[in-house]
DOKE-970434 format. One line per field, with one value per residue (C-alpha): chain; y, z, x negated; residue in three letters. Coordinates in steps of 0.1 Angstrom, whole numbers, plus 5000, padded with zeros to 4 digits. Layout:
% DOKE-970434
chain = c(A | ...)
yy = c(Y | ...)
zz = c(Z | ...)
xx = c(X | ...)
resn = c(ALA | ...)
***
This chain:
% DOKE-970434
chain = c(A | A | A | A | A | A | A | A | A | A | A | A | A | A | A | A | A | A | A | A | A | A | A | A | A | A | A | A | A | A | A | A | A | A | A | A | A | A | A | A | A | A | A | A | A | A | A | A | A | A | A | A | A | A | A | A | A | A | A | A | A | A | A | A | A | A | A | A | A | A | A | A | A | A | A | A | A | A | A | A | A | A | A | A | A | A | A | A | A | A | A | A | A | A | A | A | A | A | A | A | A | A | A | A | A | A | A | A | A | A | A | A | A | A | A | A | A | A | A | A | A | A | A | A | A | A | A | A | A | A | A | A | A | A | A | A | A | A | A | A | A | A | A | A | A | A | A | A | A | A | A | A | A | A | A | A | A | A | A | A | A | A | A | A | A | A | A | A | A | A | A | A | A | A | A | A | A | A | A | A | A | A | A | A | A | A | A | A | A | A | A | A | A | A | A | A | A | A | A | A | A | A | A | A | A | A | A | A | A | A | A | A | A | A | A)
yy = c(5135 | 5124 | 5115 | 5078 | 5059 | 5022 | 5005 | 4970 | 4962 | 4926 | 4920 | 4905 | 4926 | 4916 | 4906 | 4881 | 4863 | 4836 | 4828 | 4827 | 4807 | 4780 | 4775 | 4771 | 4747 | 4727 | 4725 | 4712 | 4686 | 4673 | 4671 | 4650 | 4627 | 4623 | 4640 | 4659 | 4672 | 4687 | 4701 | 4718 | 4733 | 4745 | 4762 | 4779 | 4793 | 4803 | 4824 | 4838 | 4849 | 4863 | 4885 | 4895 | 4905 | 4921 | 4951 | 4976 | 5004 | 5038 | 5072 | 5103 | 5124 | 5161 | 5172 | 5204 | 5203 | 5206 | 5176 | 5146 | 5113 | 5080 | 5056 | 5026 | 5011 | 5007 | 5023 | 5054 | 5043 | 5073 | 5110 | 5124 | 5158 | 5152 | 5171 | 5159 | 5173 | 5170 | 5194 | 5167 | 5178 | 5151 | 5113 | 5094 | 5057 | 5034 | 4997 | 4974 | 4938 | 4910 | 4925 | 4957 | 4961 | 4954 | 4978 | 5009 | 5041 | 5074 | 5101 | 5132 | 5142 | 5138 | 5124 | 5096 | 5113 | 5084 | 5047 | 5017 | 4982 | 4963 | 4925 | 4912 | 4895 | 4895 | 4899 | 4912 | 4949 | 4943 | 4929 | 4951 | 4943 | 4952 | 4986 | 4973 | 4938 | 4937 | 4939 | 4975 | 5000 | 5037 | 5061 | 5099 | 5117 | 5153 | 5175 | 5204 | 5229 | 5211 | 5195 | 5161 | 5132 | 5103 | 5069 | 5039 | 5005 | 4978 | 4942 | 4925 | 4889 | 4885 | 4855 | 4877 | 4900 | 4937 | 4943 | 4978 | 4984 | 5018 | 5032 | 5064 | 5092 | 5079 | 5108 | 5095 | 5107 | 5105 | 5071 | 5054 | 5018 | 5015 | 4983 | 4957 | 4951 | 4924 | 4931 | 4958 | 4992 | 5024 | 5056 | 5088 | 5117 | 5152 | 5187 | 5208 | 5232 | 5205 | 5207 | 5172 | 5160 | 5126 | 5114 | 5084 | 5056 | 5068 | 5042 | 5053 | 5041 | 5045 | 5074 | 5081 | 5095 | 5130 | 5130 | 5167 | 5198 | 5215 | 5251)
zz = c(5168 | 5179 | 5154 | 5149 | 5148 | 5141 | 5156 | 5150 | 5168 | 5154 | 5128 | 5106 | 5093 | 5109 | 5076 | 5069 | 5102 | 5090 | 5060 | 5081 | 5109 | 5087 | 5066 | 5098 | 5113 | 5081 | 5082 | 5117 | 5110 | 5079 | 5097 | 5125 | 5100 | 5082 | 5050 | 5046 | 5011 | 5020 | 5052 | 5032 | 5008 | 5038 | 5052 | 5019 | 5020 | 5056 | 5047 | 5016 | 5035 | 5063 | 5037 | 5018 | 5050 | 5068 | 5090 | 5093 | 5117 | 5100 | 5117 | 5102 | 5087 | 5093 | 5062 | 5060 | 5071 | 5035 | 5023 | 5006 | 5013 | 4993 | 5006 | 4991 | 4984 | 4947 | 4915 | 4899 | 4864 | 4852 | 4861 | 4841 | 4839 | 4839 | 4838 | 4865 | 4875 | 4911 | 4905 | 4904 | 4881 | 4884 | 4886 | 4899 | 4892 | 4914 | 4907 | 4936 | 4934 | 4958 | 4968 | 4982 | 5017 | 5014 | 5041 | 5030 | 5050 | 5051 | 5028 | 5047 | 5081 | 5070 | 5075 | 5053 | 5033 | 5011 | 5009 | 4988 | 4983 | 4952 | 4950 | 4916 | 4895 | 4897 | 4861 | 4850 | 4844 | 4807 | 4804 | 4786 | 4815 | 4843 | 4850 | 4850 | 4865 | 4891 | 4928 | 4939 | 4968 | 4965 | 4993 | 4995 | 5022 | 5031 | 5054 | 5075 | 5047 | 5023 | 5003 | 4989 | 4978 | 4961 | 4962 | 4941 | 4948 | 4923 | 4926 | 4898 | 4900 | 4938 | 4960 | 4988 | 4987 | 4994 | 5031 | 5041 | 5079 | 5080 | 5076 | 5064 | 5089 | 5104 | 5112 | 5104 | 5110 | 5084 | 5084 | 5099 | 5086 | 5069 | 5049 | 5030 | 4993 | 4979 | 4943 | 4927 | 4910 | 4930 | 4914 | 4935 | 4923 | 4934 | 4931 | 4901 | 4924 | 4939 | 4933 | 4923 | 4938 | 4921 | 4886 | 4865 | 4876 | 4912 | 4940 | 4967 | 5002 | 5021 | 5046 | 5037 | 5001 | 4994 | 4965 | 4965 | 4983 | 4985 | 4974)
xx = c(5122 | 5088 | 5060 | 5056 | 5023 | 5026 | 4995 | 4982 | 4949 | 4947 | 4920 | 4947 | 4976 | 5009 | 5024 | 4996 | 4995 | 5019 | 4997 | 4965 | 4980 | 4996 | 4964 | 4944 | 4969 | 4969 | 4931 | 4932 | 4959 | 4942 | 4908 | 4925 | 4940 | 4907 | 4917 | 4885 | 4892 | 4926 | 4910 | 4883 | 4909 | 4929 | 4898 | 4892 | 4928 | 4923 | 4892 | 4909 | 4940 | 4919 | 4901 | 4932 | 4951 | 4922 | 4932 | 4904 | 4908 | 4906 | 4904 | 4919 | 4891 | 4890 | 4910 | 4931 | 4967 | 4979 | 4959 | 4974 | 4957 | 4958 | 4985 | 4966 | 4932 | 4925 | 4912 | 4928 | 4938 | 4958 | 4965 | 4994 | 5011 | 5048 | 5080 | 5104 | 5138 | 5127 | 5097 | 5071 | 5043 | 5017 | 5016 | 4986 | 4985 | 4964 | 4958 | 4952 | 4939 | 4931 | 4898 | 4914 | 4929 | 4966 | 4978 | 4998 | 4994 | 5013 | 4998 | 5010 | 5025 | 5062 | 5096 | 5107 | 5134 | 5143 | 5134 | 5146 | 5132 | 5142 | 5134 | 5124 | 5098 | 5060 | 5051 | 5017 | 5014 | 5009 | 5044 | 5069 | 5094 | 5069 | 5086 | 5121 | 5120 | 5092 | 5097 | 5092 | 5095 | 5103 | 5095 | 5098 | 5078 | 5089 | 5068 | 5080 | 5073 | 5096 | 5068 | 5076 | 5054 | 5071 | 5054 | 5064 | 5047 | 5053 | 5040 | 5020 | 5011 | 5012 | 5020 | 5034 | 5064 | 5063 | 5066 | 5078 | 5081 | 5099 | 5134 | 5149 | 5144 | 5112 | 5088 | 5053 | 5018 | 4990 | 4972 | 5003 | 5006 | 5040 | 5038 | 5018 | 5013 | 4990 | 4981 | 5001 | 5004 | 5012 | 5024 | 5021 | 5043 | 5030 | 5045 | 5033 | 5014 | 4992 | 4954 | 4944 | 4911 | 4905 | 4895 | 4903 | 4881 | 4878 | 4878 | 4902 | 4909 | 4941 | 4940 | 4903 | 4904 | 4917 | 4941 | 4948 | 4961 | 4995 | 4991)
resn = c(MET | GLU | TRP | MET | ILE | LYS | THR | ASN | LEU | PHE | VAL | ILE | ALA | ARG | GLY | GLY | ILE | THR | TYR | VAL | SER | PHE | SER | LEU | LEU | ALA | ALA | ILE | ILE | PHE | ALA | LEU | LEU | GLY | PHE | GLU | PHE | PHE | SER | PHE | ILE | SER | VAL | VAL | PHE | PHE | LEU | ALA | PHE | SER | PHE | ILE | PHE | ARG | ASN | PRO | GLU | ARG | GLN | LEU | LEU | ASN | PHE | GLU | ALA | GLN | SER | ILE | LEU | SER | PRO | VAL | ASP | GLY | VAL | VAL | THR | ALA | ILE | GLU | ALA | ILE | GLU | ASP | GLU | ASN | ALA | TYR | GLY | PHE | CYS | ILE | THR | ILE | ARG | SER | ASP | TYR | THR | HIS | VAL | SER | LEU | LEU | ARG | THR | PRO | ILE | ASN | ALA | GLN | LEU | ALA | GLU | PHE | SER | LEU | THR | LYS | GLY | ALA | LYS | LEU | PRO | SER | SER | SER | LYS | HIS | PHE | GLU | THR | LEU | ASN | GLU | ASN | ALA | LEU | LEU | ILE | PHE | LYS | ASP | ASP | SER | GLY | ASN | ARG | VAL | LYS | VAL | VAL | HIS | ARG | LEU | THR | GLN | SER | PHE | ALA | PRO | LEU | ASN | ILE | ASP | VAL | ILE | ASN | GLY | ASP | LYS | LEU | MET | LYS | THR | THR | ARG | TYR | GLY | LEU | MET | VAL | CYS | GLY | VAL | THR | LYS | ILE | TYR | LEU | PRO | SER | ASP | VAL | ARG | VAL | ASN | VAL | ASN | ILE | GLY | SER | ASP | VAL | ASN | ALA | SER | GLN | THR | LEU | LEU | GLY | PHE | PHE | SER)
***
């Protein structure tokens, strides 16, 4: 199976084109009808959506083959040692808000071994039902050496649904765009022998920040 690289050369992410287009169309229609206030509000939404769904081009930096890159933009809020029956030893939590680029990118050269998307609520992360009710996506990436990275994206108070554009079995290169998440929490589960390279409070960028190395 060939490696897959999903490209999108537009300045707006594919999942955000509808939001941007409709807000611009509304601004034009309201302006033609003479509804200046509503036209102004529509322009504000157009600018906001253009910012939220921006699609910067990012080149793969010269990291080692065993490197693990961040799949999201955000801030590291927790790094926990865990005991997992699937041999995951660490969990890195990253919080993303409306100021961060919403595109999701593949953290390692790998085949998508498992994928599921569960529709649900968009409760704040402070809610006791956040982990059980909120919309989420689970992806497990497996490289040619058998190393696995599990990624769980969970929406918080977002106006847009999770958009995942891959299927089980896809073989993906690092930096490949595989989805879109506007405002959410991402947990990355790493094997116990990984050397973690970030700290709590670190700002991370998808495909640009080194999370760690496989031993």
